[in-house]
PyMOL commands that place a pseudoatom at each C-alpha (Angstrom):
pseudoatom trace, name=CA, resn=MET, resi=1, chain=A, elem=C, hetatm=0, pos=[-9.389, 29.891, 16.106]
pseudoatom trace, name=CA, resn=TYR, resi=2, chain=A, elem=C, hetatm=0, pos=[-7.601, 26.941, 17.761]
pseudoatom trace, name=CA, resn=PRO, resi=3, chain=A, elem=C, hetatm=0, pos=[-4.550, 26.255, 15.576]
pseudoatom trace, name=CA, resn=TYR, resi=4, chain=A, elem=C, hetatm=0, pos=[-3.001, 23.823, 18.053]
pseudoatom trace, name=CA, resn=TYR, resi=5, chain=A, elem=C, hetatm=0, pos=[-6.196, 21.785, 18.214]
pseudoatom trace, name=CA, resn=ASP, resi=6, chain=A, elem=C, hetatm=0, pos=[-6.441, 21.709, 14.407]
pseudoatom trace, name=CA, resn=HIS, resi=7, chain=A, elem=C, hetatm=0, pos=[-2.819, 20.564, 14.175]
pseudoatom trace, name=CA, resn=TYR, resi=8, chain=A, elem=C, hetatm=0, pos=[-3.482, 17.883, 16.808]
pseudoatom trace, name=CA, resn=ARG, resi=9, chain=A, elem=C, hetatm=0, pos=[-6.567, 16.642, 14.907]
pseudoatom trace, name=CA, resn=GLN, resi=10, chain=A, elem=C, hetatm=0, pos=[-4.645, 16.551, 11.619]
pseudoatom trace, name=CA, resn=THR, resi=11, chain=A, elem=C, hetatm=0, pos=[-1.786, 14.648, 13.241]
pseudoatom trace, name=CA, resn=GLN, resi=12, chain=A, elem=C, hetatm=0, pos=[-4.153, 12.125, 14.850]
pseudoatom trace, name=CA, resn=LYS, resi=13, chain=A, elem=C, hetatm=0, pos=[-5.888, 11.539, 11.506]
pseudoatom trace, name=CA, resn=LEU, resi=14, chain=A, elem=C, hetatm=0, pos=[-2.522, 11.091, 9.794]
pseudoatom trace, name=CA, resn=ILE, resi=15, chain=A, elem=C, hetatm=0, pos=[-1.463, 8.533, 12.422]
pseudoatom trace, name=CA, resn=LYS, resi=16, chain=A, elem=C, hetatm=0, pos=[-4.759, 6.656, 11.912]
pseudoatom trace, name=CA, resn=ASP, resi=17, chain=A, elem=C, hetatm=0, pos=[-4.296, 6.740, 8.120]
pseudoatom trace, name=CA, resn=LEU, resi=18, chain=A, elem=C, hetatm=0, pos=[-0.659, 5.644, 8.464]
pseudoatom trace, name=CA, resn=THR, resi=19, chain=A, elem=C, hetatm=0, pos=[-1.723, 2.693, 10.605]
pseudoatom trace, name=CA, resn=LYS, resi=20, chain=A, elem=C, hetatm=0, pos=[-4.216, 1.651, 7.931]
pseudoatom trace, name=CA, resn=ALA, resi=21, chain=A, elem=C, hetatm=0, pos=[-1.596, 2.125, 5.186]
pseudoatom trace, name=CA, resn=ILE, resi=22, chain=A, elem=C, hetatm=0, pos=[1.034, 0.143, 7.106]
pseudoatom trace, name=CA, resn=ASN, resi=23, chain=A, elem=C, hetatm=0, pos=[-1.386, -2.730, 7.688]
pseudoatom trace, name=CA, resn=GLY, resi=24, chain=A, elem=C, hetatm=0, pos=[-2.366, -2.656, 4.010]
pseudoatom trace, name=CA, resn=GLU, resi=25, chain=A, elem=C, hetatm=0, pos=[1.231, -2.698, 2.821]
pseudoatom trace, name=CA, resn=TYR, resi=26, chain=A, elem=C, hetatm=0, pos=[2.106, -5.488, 5.250]
pseudoatom trace, name=CA, resn=SER, resi=27, chain=A, elem=C, hetatm=0, pos=[-0.873, -7.521, 4.022]
pseudoatom trace, name=CA, resn=ALA, resi=28, chain=A, elem=C, hetatm=0, pos=[0.150, -6.862, 0.411]
pseudoatom trace, name=CA, resn=THR, resi=29, chain=A, elem=C, hetatm=0, pos=[3.697, -8.086, 1.046]
pseudoatom trace, name=CA, resn=GLN, resi=30, chain=A, elem=C, hetatm=0, pos=[2.334, -11.325, 2.495]
pseudoatom trace, name=CA, resn=CYS, resi=31, chain=A, elem=C, hetatm=0, pos=[-0.108, -11.777, -0.390]
pseudoatom trace, name=CA, resn=TYR, resi=32, chain=A, elem=C, hetatm=0, pos=[2.350, -10.968, -3.168]
pseudoatom trace, name=CA, resn=THR, resi=33, chain=A, elem=C, hetatm=0, pos=[4.911, -13.353, -1.747]
pseudoatom trace, name=CA, resn=LYS, resi=34, chain=A, elem=C, hetatm=0, pos=[2.252, -16.076, -1.991]
pseudoatom trace, name=CA, resn=LEU, resi=35, chain=A, elem=C, hetatm=0, pos=[1.092, -14.872, -5.428]
pseudoatom trace, name=CA, resn=ALA, resi=36, chain=A, elem=C, hetatm=0, pos=[4.645, -14.863, -6.844]
pseudoatom trace, name=CA, resn=GLY, resi=37, chain=A, elem=C, hetatm=0, pos=[4.962, -18.494, -5.770]
pseudoatom trace, name=CA, resn=MET, resi=38, chain=A, elem=C, hetatm=0, pos=[1.783, -19.367, -7.709]
pseudoatom trace, name=CA, resn=ALA, resi=39, chain=A, elem=C, hetatm=0, pos=[2.684, -17.418, -10.871]
pseudoatom trace, name=CA, resn=PRO, resi=40, chain=A, elem=C, hetatm=0, pos=[2.440, -19.566, -14.006]
pseudoatom trace, name=CA, resn=ASN, resi=41, chain=A, elem=C, hetatm=0, pos=[5.733, -18.364, -15.492]
pseudoatom trace, name=CA, resn=ALA, resi=42, chain=A, elem=C, hetatm=0, pos=[8.951, -16.498, -14.766]
pseudoatom trace, name=CA, resn=GLU, resi=43, chain=A, elem=C, hetatm=0, pos=[7.790, -13.251, -16.414]
pseudoatom trace, name=CA, resn=GLN, resi=44, chain=A, elem=C, hetatm=0, pos=[4.770, -12.929, -14.136]
pseudoatom trace, name=CA, resn=ARG, resi=45, chain=A, elem=C, hetatm=0, pos=[6.715, -14.064, -11.076]
pseudoatom trace, name=CA, resn=ASP, resi=46, chain=A, elem=C, hetatm=0, pos=[9.434, -11.464, -11.746]
pseudoatom trace, name=CA, resn=GLN, resi=47, chain=A, elem=C, hetatm=0, pos=[6.874, -8.666, -12.209]
pseudoatom trace, name=CA, resn=ILE, resi=48, chain=A, elem=C, hetatm=0, pos=[5.020, -9.621, -9.023]
pseudoatom trace, name=CA, resn=ASN, resi=49, chain=A, elem=C, hetatm=0, pos=[8.351, -9.662, -7.169]
pseudoatom trace, name=CA, resn=GLU, resi=50, chain=A, elem=C, hetatm=0, pos=[9.055, -6.163, -8.496]
pseudoatom trace, name=CA, resn=ILE, resi=51, chain=A, elem=C, hetatm=0, pos=[5.654, -5.061, -7.171]
pseudoatom trace, name=CA, resn=LEU, resi=52, chain=A, elem=C, hetatm=0, pos=[6.469, -6.792, -3.878]
pseudoatom trace, name=CA, resn=ASN, resi=53, chain=A, elem=C, hetatm=0, pos=[9.674, -4.752, -3.611]
pseudoatom trace, name=CA, resn=ASP, resi=54, chain=A, elem=C, hetatm=0, pos=[7.687, -1.524, -4.097]
pseudoatom trace, name=CA, resn=GLU, resi=55, chain=A, elem=C, hetatm=0, pos=[5.293, -2.580, -1.333]
pseudoatom trace, name=CA, resn=LYS, resi=56, chain=A, elem=C, hetatm=0, pos=[8.209, -3.310, 1.010]
pseudoatom trace, name=CA, resn=LYS, resi=57, chain=A, elem=C, hetatm=0, pos=[9.613, 0.158, 0.267]
pseudoatom trace, name=CA, resn=HIS, resi=58, chain=A, elem=C, hetatm=0, pos=[6.224, 1.762, 1.016]
pseudoatom trace, name=CA, resn=LEU, resi=59, chain=A, elem=C, hetatm=0, pos=[5.964, -0.218, 4.255]
pseudoatom trace, name=CA, resn=GLN, resi=60, chain=A, elem=C, hetatm=0, pos=[9.410, 0.989, 5.307]
pseudoatom trace, name=CA, resn=GLN, resi=61, chain=A, elem=C, hetatm=0, pos=[8.687, 4.633, 4.414]
pseudoatom trace, name=CA, resn=PHE, resi=62, chain=A, elem=C, hetatm=0, pos=[5.294, 4.685, 6.142]
pseudoatom trace, name=CA, resn=SER, resi=63, chain=A, elem=C, hetatm=0, pos=[6.748, 2.980, 9.202]
pseudoatom trace, name=CA, resn=GLN, resi=64, chain=A, elem=C, hetatm=0, pos=[9.481, 5.620, 9.372]
pseudoatom trace, name=CA, resn=ILE, resi=65, chain=A, elem=C, hetatm=0, pos=[6.896, 8.439, 9.263]
pseudoatom trace, name=CA, resn=PHE, resi=66, chain=A, elem=C, hetatm=0, pos=[4.799, 6.661, 11.910]
pseudoatom trace, name=CA, resn=THR, resi=67, chain=A, elem=C, hetatm=0, pos=[7.812, 6.287, 14.205]
pseudoatom trace, name=CA, resn=THR, resi=68, chain=A, elem=C, hetatm=0, pos=[8.777, 9.933, 13.732]
pseudoatom trace, name=CA, resn=LEU, resi=69, chain=A, elem=C, hetatm=0, pos=[5.266, 11.099, 14.658]
pseudoatom trace, name=CA, resn=THR, resi=70, chain=A, elem=C, hetatm=0, pos=[4.609, 8.716, 17.546]
pseudoatom trace, name=CA, resn=GLY, resi=71, chain=A, elem=C, hetatm=0, pos=[8.027, 7.725, 18.867]
pseudoatom trace, name=CA, resn=LYS, resi=72, chain=A, elem=C, hetatm=0, pos=[6.888, 4.086, 18.565]
pseudoatom trace, name=CA, resn=GLN, resi=73, chain=A, elem=C, hetatm=0, pos=[7.456, 1.292, 16.072]
pseudoatom trace, name=CA, resn=PRO, resi=74, chain=A, elem=C, hetatm=0, pos=[4.307, 0.235, 14.210]
pseudoatom trace, name=CA, resn=ARG, resi=75, chain=A, elem=C, hetatm=0, pos=[3.010, -3.295, 14.703]
pseudoatom trace, name=CA, resn=PRO, resi=76, chain=A, elem=C, hetatm=0, pos=[1.686, -4.321, 11.287]
pseudoatom trace, name=CA, resn=GLN, resi=77, chain=A, elem=C, hetatm=0, pos=[-1.231, -6.732, 11.125]
pseudoatom trace, name=CA, resn=MET, resi=78, chain=A, elem=C, hetatm=0, pos=[-2.805, -8.759, 8.334]
pseudoatom trace, name=CA, resn=VAL, resi=79, chain=A, elem=C, hetatm=0, pos=[-6.029, -7.006, 7.382]
pseudoatom trace, name=CA, resn=GLU, resi=80, chain=A, elem=C, hetatm=0, pos=[-6.805, -8.499, 3.967]
pseudoatom trace, name=CA, resn=GLU, resi=81, chain=A, elem=C, hetatm=0, pos=[-7.031, -11.953, 2.476]
pseudoatom trace, name=CA, resn=CYS, resi=82, chain=A, elem=C, hetatm=0, pos=[-5.228, -12.817, -0.732]
pseudoatom trace, name=CA, resn=GLY, resi=83, chain=A, elem=C, hetatm=0, pos=[-7.282, -15.648, -2.171]
pseudoatom trace, name=CA, resn=GLU, resi=84, chain=A, elem=C, hetatm=0, pos=[-6.532, -19.323, -2.438]
pseudoatom trace, name=CA, resn=THR, resi=85, chain=A, elem=C, hetatm=0, pos=[-5.893, -19.514, -6.186]
pseudoatom trace, name=CA, resn=TYR, resi=86, chain=A, elem=C, hetatm=0, pos=[-3.757, -17.422, -8.508]
pseudoatom trace, name=CA, resn=LEU, resi=87, chain=A, elem=C, hetatm=0, pos=[-6.849, -15.969, -10.200]
pseudoatom trace, name=CA, resn=GLU, resi=88, chain=A, elem=C, hetatm=0, pos=[-8.479, -15.078, -6.865]
pseudoatom trace, name=CA, resn=GLY, resi=89, chain=A, elem=C, hetatm=0, pos=[-5.209, -13.489, -5.760]
pseudoatom trace, name=CA, resn=LEU, resi=90, chain=A, elem=C, hetatm=0, pos=[-4.986, -11.411, -8.940]
pseudoatom trace, name=CA, resn=ARG, resi=91, chain=A, elem=C, hetatm=0, pos=[-8.587, -10.238, -8.528]
pseudoatom trace, name=CA, resn=ALA, resi=92, chain=A, elem=C, hetatm=0, pos=[-8.126, -9.308, -4.873]
pseudoatom trace, name=CA, resn=SER, resi=93, chain=A, elem=C, hetatm=0, pos=[-4.818, -7.581, -5.626]
pseudoatom trace, name=CA, resn=PHE, resi=94, chain=A, elem=C, hetatm=0, pos=[-6.252, -5.537, -8.500]
pseudoatom trace, name=CA, resn=LYS, resi=95, chain=A, elem=C, hetatm=0, pos=[-9.174, -4.303, -6.370]
pseudoatom trace, name=CA, resn=ASP, resi=96, chain=A, elem=C, hetatm=0, pos=[-6.913, -3.538, -3.426]
pseudoatom trace, name=CA, resn=GLU, resi=97, chain=A, elem=C, hetatm=0, pos=[-4.416, -1.584, -5.522]
pseudoatom trace, name=CA, resn=GLN, resi=98, chain=A, elem=C, hetatm=0, pos=[-7.213, 0.519, -7.028]
pseudoatom trace, name=CA, resn=LYS, resi=99, chain=A, elem=C, hetatm=0, pos=[-8.677, 1.379, -3.605]
pseudoatom trace, name=CA, resn=THR, resi=100, chain=A, elem=C, hetatm=0, pos=[-5.230, 2.069, -2.219]
pseudoatom trace, name=CA, resn=THR, resi=101, chain=A, elem=C, hetatm=0, pos=[-4.431, 4.483, -5.040]
pseudoatom trace, name=CA, resn=ASP, resi=102, chain=A, elem=C, hetatm=0, pos=[-7.402, 6.661, -4.054]
pseudoatom trace, name=CA, resn=PHE, resi=103, chain=A, elem=C, hetatm=0, pos=[-6.582, 6.386, -0.340]
pseudoatom trace, name=CA, resn=TYR, resi=104, chain=A, elem=C, hetatm=0, pos=[-2.971, 7.493, -0.855]
pseudoatom trace, name=CA, resn=HIS, resi=105, chain=A, elem=C, hetatm=0, pos=[-4.045, 10.435, -3.021]
pseudoatom trace, name=CA, resn=GLU, resi=106, chain=A, elem=C, hetatm=0, pos=[-6.376, 11.524, -0.197]
pseudoatom trace, name=CA, resn=ILE, resi=107, chain=A, elem=C, hetatm=0, pos=[-3.550, 11.320, 2.354]
pseudoatom trace, name=CA, resn=ALA, resi=108, chain=A, elem=C, hetatm=0, pos=[-1.269, 13.310, 0.043]
pseudoatom trace, name=CA, resn=ASP, resi=109, chain=A, elem=C, hetatm=0, pos=[-3.961, 15.945, -0.503]
pseudoatom trace, name=CA, resn=GLU, resi=110, chain=A, elem=C, hetatm=0, pos=[-4.492, 16.364, 3.253]
pseudoatom trace, name=CA, resn=ALA, resi=111, chain=A, elem=C, hetatm=0, pos=[-0.805, 16.311, 4.226]
pseudoatom trace, name=CA, resn=THR, resi=112, chain=A, elem=C, hetatm=0, pos=[0.750, 19.614, 5.194]
pseudoatom trace, name=CA, resn=ASP, resi=113, chain=A, elem=C, hetatm=0, pos=[4.318, 18.288, 5.287]
pseudoatom trace, name=CA, resn=PRO, resi=114, chain=A, elem=C, hetatm=0, pos=[5.823, 18.368, 1.768]
pseudoatom trace, name=CA, resn=VAL, resi=115, chain=A, elem=C, hetatm=0, pos=[7.892, 15.208, 2.353]
pseudoatom trace, name=CA, resn=ILE, resi=116, chain=A, elem=C, hetatm=0, pos=[4.840, 13.201, 3.473]
pseudoatom trace, name=CA, resn=LYS, resi=117, chain=A, elem=C, hetatm=0, pos=[2.857, 14.622, 0.552]
pseudoatom trace, name=CA, resn=LYS, resi=118, chain=A, elem=C, hetatm=0, pos=[5.586, 13.540, -1.890]
pseudoatom trace, name=CA, resn=ILE, resi=119, chain=A, elem=C, hetatm=0, pos=[5.942, 10.032, -0.401]
pseudoatom trace, name=CA, resn=PHE, resi=120, chain=A, elem=C, hetatm=0, pos=[2.204, 9.339, -0.607]
pseudoatom trace, name=CA, resn=ARG, resi=121, chain=A, elem=C, hetatm=0, pos=[1.895, 10.814, -4.124]
pseudoatom trace, name=CA, resn=ARG, resi=122, chain=A, elem=C, hetatm=0, pos=[4.691, 8.527, -5.308]
pseudoatom trace, name=CA, resn=ALA, resi=123, chain=A, elem=C, hetatm=0, pos=[3.133, 5.541, -3.547]
pseudoatom trace, name=CA, resn=ALA, resi=124, chain=A, elem=C, hetatm=0, pos=[-0.224, 6.311, -5.217]
pseudoatom trace, name=CA, resn=TYR, resi=125, chain=A, elem=C, hetatm=0, pos=[1.452, 6.276, -8.630]
pseudoatom trace, name=CA, resn=ASP, resi=126, chain=A, elem=C, hetatm=0, pos=[3.131, 2.968, -7.802]
pseudoatom trace, name=CA, resn=GLU, resi=127, chain=A, elem=C, hetatm=0, pos=[-0.181, 1.457, -6.671]
pseudoatom trace, name=CA, resn=GLN, resi=128, chain=A, elem=C, hetatm=0, pos=[-1.868, 2.498, -9.910]
pseudoatom trace, name=CA, resn=ASN, resi=129, chain=A, elem=C, hetatm=0, pos=[0.955, 0.909, -11.883]
pseudoatom trace, name=CA, resn=HIS, resi=130, chain=A, elem=C, hetatm=0, pos=[0.565, -2.292, -9.857]
pseudoatom trace, name=CA, resn=ALA, resi=131, chain=A, elem=C, hetatm=0, pos=[-3.171, -2.336, -10.581]
pseudoatom trace, name=CA, resn=VAL, resi=132, chain=A, elem=C, hetatm=0, pos=[-2.459, -2.162, -14.315]
pseudoatom trace, name=CA, resn=TRP, resi=133, chain=A, elem=C, hetatm=0, pos=[-0.129, -5.154, -14.102]
pseudoatom trace, name=CA, resn=PHE, resi=134, chain=A, elem=C, hetatm=0, pos=[-2.659, -7.202, -12.114]
pseudoatom trace, name=CA, resn=LEU, resi=135, chain=A, elem=C, hetatm=0, pos=[-5.399, -6.298, -14.602]
pseudoatom trace, name=CA, resn=TYR, resi=136, chain=A, elem=C, hetatm=0, pos=[-3.123, -7.339, -17.479]
pseudoatom trace, name=CA, resn=TYR, resi=137, chain=A, elem=C, hetatm=0, pos=[-2.455, -10.724, -15.860]
pseudoatom trace, name=CA, resn=LEU, resi=138, chain=A, elem=C, hetatm=0, pos=[-6.147, -11.139, -15.063]
pseudoatom trace, name=CA, resn=GLY, resi=139, chain=A, elem=C, hetatm=0, pos=[-6.906, -10.683, -18.759]
pseudoatom trace, name=CA, resn=LYS, resi=140, chain=A, elem=C, hetatm=0, pos=[-4.375, -13.374, -19.657]
pseudoatom trace, name=CA, resn=GLU, resi=141, chain=A, elem=C, hetatm=0, pos=[-5.920, -15.858, -17.194]
pseudoatom trace, name=CA, resn=LYS, resi=142, chain=A, elem=C, hetatm=0, pos=[-9.429, -15.714, -18.680]
for i in range(1, 142): cmd.bond("trace and resi %d" % i, "trace and resi %d" % (i + 1))
show_as sticks, trace
zoom trace
């Protein structure tokens, strides 16, 4: 009945979700930088750095979408803690990646723009892959 209002509501929800995603990705980049520095060996450090690079790419993509929609640059904020030890960091990272996977699938499902849908689908797949790596390293630490 009110297509413009529906479009406005969808856009406002997307901006809210993008803000949450940007803050999450920013927090992840800070955490994974710290986690890579605590990694017990080069293999784990290299894999965490690869994950970190994915998170930086997501942050850049989401920021670009945000800027396109709002005309403003996002101002990322830390919203999650990483943990003080390597094990705590792995645990927190695994849980966060799992939650983020679901969140990104929801955004992709609700998106009407095919490019946004594709970007969030791909990011969801990346997040799931990251969760598997963190779970693998958690298993090695026990």
